[in-house]
RODO-596099 format. One line per field, with one value per atom (N, C-alpha, C): atom name; x, y, z; residue in one letter. Coordinates in pm, whole numbers, always signed. Layout:
// residues N
mise <- c(CA; ...);
x <- c(X; ...);
y <- c(Y; ...);
z <- c(Z; ...);
drenpa <- c(A; ...);
This chain:
// residues 98
mise <- c(N; CA; C; N; CA; C; N; CA; C; N; CA; C; N; CA; C; N; CA; C; N; CA; C; N; CA; C; N; CA; C; N; CA; C; N; CA; C; N; CA; C; N; CA; C; N; CA; C; N; CA; C; N; CA; C; N; CA; C; N; CA; C; N; CA; C; N; CA; C; N; CA; C; N; CA; C; N; CA; C; N; CA; C; N; CA; C; N; CA; C; N; CA; C; N; CA; C; N; CA; C; N; CA; C; N; CA; C; N; CA; C; N; CA; C; N; CA; C; N; CA; C; N; CA; C; N; CA; C; N; CA; C; N; CA; C; N; CA; C; N; CA; C; N; CA; C; N; CA; C; N; CA; C; N; CA; C; N; CA; C; N; CA; C; N; CA; C; N; CA; C; N; CA; C; N; CA; C; N; CA; C; N; CA; C; N; CA; C; N; CA; C; N; CA; C; N; CA; C; N; CA; C; N; CA; C; N; CA; C; N; CA; C; N; CA; C; N; CA; C; N; CA; C; N; CA; C; N; CA; C; N; CA; C; N; CA; C; N; CA; C; N; CA; C; N; CA; C; N; CA; C; N; CA; C; N; CA; C; N; CA; C; N; CA; C; N; CA; C; N; CA; C; N; CA; C; N; CA; C; N; CA; C; N; CA; C; N; CA; C; N; CA; C; N; CA; C; N; CA; C; N; CA; C; N; CA; C; N; CA; C; N; CA; C; N; CA; C; N; CA; C; N; CA; C; N; CA; C; N; CA; C; N; CA; C; N; CA; C; N; CA; C);
x <- c(-1666; -1795; -1861; -1987; -2099; -2186; -2204; -2322; -2448; -2536; -2660; -2731; -2831; -2858; -2999; -3056; -3186; -3243; -3362; -3436; -3414; -3370; -3373; -3478; -3586; -3688; -3715; -3813; -3816; -3958; -3950; -4114; -4082; -4205; -4201; -4321; -4250; -4325; -4371; -4492; -4576; -4522; -4482; -4494; -4606; -4615; -4689; -4750; -4605; -4596; -4642; -4641; -4712; -4577; -4443; -4340; -4322; -4230; -4254; -4110; -4058; -3910; -3922; -3812; -3798; -3706; -3759; -3683; -3620; -3543; -3475; -3411; -3484; -3443; -3401; -3358; -3341; -3437; -3445; -3480; -3456; -3476; -3435; -3535; -3689; -3793; -3881; -4005; -4071; -4087; -4099; -4110; -4281; -4353; -4472; -4500; -4430; -4418; -4363; -4243; -4166; -4253; -4266; -4399; -4521; -4593; -4682; -4634; -4513; -4458; -4458; -4402; -4406; -4529; -4619; -4742; -4851; -4782; -4868; -4760; -4620; -4534; -4611; -4671; -4725; -4887; -4926; -5052; -5058; -4930; -4847; -4854; -4926; -4899; -4767; -4725; -4573; -4458; -4487; -4384; -4285; -4110; -4030; -3961; -4008; -3885; -3925; -3810; -3834; -3968; -4000; -4116; -4224; -4237; -4371; -4366; -4270; -4300; -4395; -4449; -4514; -4663; -4713; -4882; -4932; -4807; -4877; -4697; -4759; -4608; -4688; -4616; -4649; -4530; -4558; -4459; -4420; -4321; -4254; -4198; -4154; -4072; -3974; -3909; -3783; -3722; -3603; -3506; -3436; -3403; -3311; -3205; -3124; -2978; -2861; -2748; -2688; -2604; -2568; -2528; -2616; -2711; -2827; -2760; -2689; -2609; -2517; -2464; -2350; -2452; -2575; -2700; -2761; -2800; -2841; -2756; -2669; -2562; -2526; -2525; -2537; -2647; -2745; -2895; -2904; -2854; -2883; -2829; -2727; -2614; -2686; -2760; -2841; -2933; -2963; -3029; -3171; -3284; -3404; -3465; -3444; -3509; -3436; -3315; -3253; -3319; -3318; -3385; -3533; -3624; -3746; -3759; -3650; -3643; -3570; -3467; -3443; -3561; -3631; -3757; -3899; -3908; -3976; -3917; -3817; -3788; -3752; -3716; -3726; -3913; -3980; -4098; -4170; -4148; -4179; -4098; -3986; -3958; -4022; -3994; -4068; -4209; -4301; -4402; -4427; -4347; -4298; -4306; -4208; -4160; -4261; -4345; -4468; -4520);
y <- c(+1052; +1081; +1108; +1183; +1272; +1203; +1171; +1053; +1198; +1121; +1168; +1165; +1282; +1281; +1183; +1154; +1054; +1060; +999; +982; +812; +886; +731; +721; +641; +631; +492; +472; +369; +302; +181; +109; +16; -6; -98; -227; -309; -455; -506; -568; -623; -815; -887; -1050; -1107; -1220; -1323; -1369; -1383; -1379; -1278; -1149; -1066; -983; -1020; -934; -818; -711; -619; -571; -537; -538; -411; -327; -175; -202; -173; -139; -23; -45; +96; +59; +164; +134; +309; +310; +448; +406; +551; +566; +723; +725; +850; +887; +824; +880; +919; +922; +976; +894; +913; +815; +774; +839; +770; +644; +689; +575; +478; +495; +370; +284; +358; +321; +234; +280; +176; +91; +47; -32; -183; -128; -204; -274; -188; -212; -322; -299; -397; -556; -532; -667; -740; -690; -785; -852; -764; -806; -897; -930; -1019; -1146; -1244; -1390; -1452; -1416; -1469; -1389; -1274; -1162; -1295; -1246; -1292; -1191; -1075; -934; -976; -861; -902; -831; -713; -635; -742; -780; -867; -1000; -1056; -1149; -1140; -954; -965; -909; -928; -890; -766; -665; -475; -431; -338; -222; -63; -23; +89; +186; +327; +399; +535; +499; +586; +725; +748; +827; +882; +954; +986; +1116; +1101; +1225; +1196; +1333; +1354; +1350; +1268; +1282; +1306; +1342; +1381; +1270; +1144; +1008; +898; +901; +793; +647; +608; +464; +482; +525; +593; +581; +663; +647; +555; +473; +348; +215; +254; +144; +177; +279; +341; +327; +344; +341; +201; +81; -51; -99; -66; -74; -60; +20; +76; -10; -18; -141; -55; -181; -171; +0; -29; +122; +265; +256; +347; +381; +308; +316; +375; +346; +349; +535; +558; +691; +775; +758; +828; +831; +739; +774; +852; +874; +978; +1096; +1118; +1294; +1307; +1206; +1209; +1173; +1159; +1168; +1323; +1392; +1531; +1635; +1580; +1664; +1687; +1540; +1547; +1597; +1540; +1617; +1776; +1828; +1960; +2029; +1958; +2004; +2013; +1920; +1937; +2048);
z <- c(-4125; -4139; -3990; -4053; -3924; -3859; -3706; -3705; -3724; -3719; -3750; -3606; -3585; -3436; -3432; -3304; -3328; -3165; -3158; -3064; -2979; -2851; -2781; -2744; -2745; -2645; -2546; -2467; -2353; -2382; -2375; -2379; -2241; -2185; -2078; -2145; -2140; -2213; -2079; -2107; -2027; -2056; -2006; -2012; -1991; -2015; -2010; -1833; -1803; -1664; -1565; -1613; -1529; -1487; -1568; -1519; -1617; -1592; -1679; -1672; -1801; -1852; -1933; -1927; -1967; -2079; -2204; -2350; -2327; -2460; -2461; -2628; -2720; -2876; -2914; -3054; -3091; -3228; -3285; -3403; -3465; -3648; -3657; -3749; -3722; -3735; -3639; -3658; -3581; -3451; -3318; -3231; -3220; -3249; -3255; -3356; -3452; -3548; -3536; -3485; -3376; -3301; -3182; -3083; -3163; -3295; -3331; -3381; -3419; -3498; -3416; -3294; -3166; -3135; -3150; -3110; -3185; -3347; -3411; -3429; -3335; -3317; -3236; -3090; -3001; -3028; -3159; -3213; -3316; -3352; -3446; -3365; -3368; -3325; -3335; -3475; -3506; -3513; -3440; -3395; -3299; -3355; -3234; -3211; -3174; -3159; -2981; -2957; -2829; -2719; -2790; -2771; -2812; -2915; -2932; -2901; -2771; -2742; -2577; -2577; -2463; -2518; -2362; -2430; -2428; -2373; -2395; -2396; -2437; -2402; -2372; -2283; -2274; -2301; -2348; -2422; -2290; -2223; -2098; -2120; -2236; -2271; -2403; -2425; -2492; -2529; -2574; -2587; -2681; -2734; -2879; -2829; -2916; -2852; -2999; -2983; -3075; -3138; -3007; -3044; -2989; -3081; -3032; -2999; -3084; -3030; -2898; -2873; -2727; -2634; -2679; -2572; -2492; -2626; -2623; -2523; -2559; -2475; -2362; -2310; -2169; -2122; -2163; -2107; -2071; -2165; -2162; -2057; -2008; -1871; -1760; -1779; -1609; -1575; -1433; -1359; -1370; -1395; -1423; -1359; -1234; -1133; -1202; -1248; -1296; -1416; -1526; -1631; -1619; -1555; -1499; -1487; -1396; -1336; -1443; -1580; -1648; -1770; -1781; -1864; -1812; -1688; -1623; -1650; -1640; -1710; -1824; -1903; -2059; -2113; -2005; -2066; -2020; -1913; -1887; -1975; -1995; -2096; -2257; -2289; -2444; -2461; -2335; -2329; -2330; -2226; -2232; -2390; -2470; -2597; -2723; -2748; -2791; -2823);
drenpa <- c(X; X; X; X; X; X; X; X; X; X; X; X; X; X; X; X; X; X; X; X; X; X; X; X; X; X; X; X; X; X; X; X; X; X; X; X; X; X; X; X; X; X; X; X; X; X; X; X; X; X; X; X; X; X; X; X; X; X; X; X; X; X; X; X; X; X; X; X; X; X; X; X; X; X; X; X; X; X; X; X; X; X; X; X; X; X; X; X; X; X; X; X; X; X; X; X; X; X; X; X; X; X; X; X; X; X; X; X; X; X; X; X; X; X; X; X; X; X; X; X; X; X; X; X; X; X; X; X; X; X; X; X; X; X; X; X; X; X; X; X; X; X; X; X; X; X; X; X; X; X; X; X; X; X; X; X; X; X; X; X; X; X; X; X; X; X; X; X; X; X; X; X; X; X; X; X; X; X; X; X; X; X; X; X; X; X; X; X; X; X; X; X; X; X; X; X; X; X; X; X; X; X; X; X; X; X; X; X; X; X; X; X; X; X; X; X; X; X; X; X; X; X; X; X; X; X; X; X; X; X; X; X; X; X; X; X; X; X; X; X; X; X; X; X; X; X; X; X; X; X; X; X; X; X; X; X; X; X; X; X; X; X; X; X; X; X; X; X; X; X; X; X; X; X; X; X; X; X; X; X; X; X; X; X; X; X; X; X; X; X; X; X; X; X);
């Protein structure tokens, strides 16, 4: 079976107590579409998703991967400051590509 490439993206979710948490996800569709879905989940009062529990979310960056599932697993094991550093680099490359 051939793995399909996809995009790994980062969001920063602000919680009700003011704390900020990094979220990592993958998509094979447009990243902007996926980010909009997260925004809608926050606006919905009945949302039970991880991002939907926050008060707002901010897109931090994204990068294309040939094996996004493996990349996501690896990134989720990183410490929060390492995720932010990686997201910052991904954001600069993602913006330059557009």
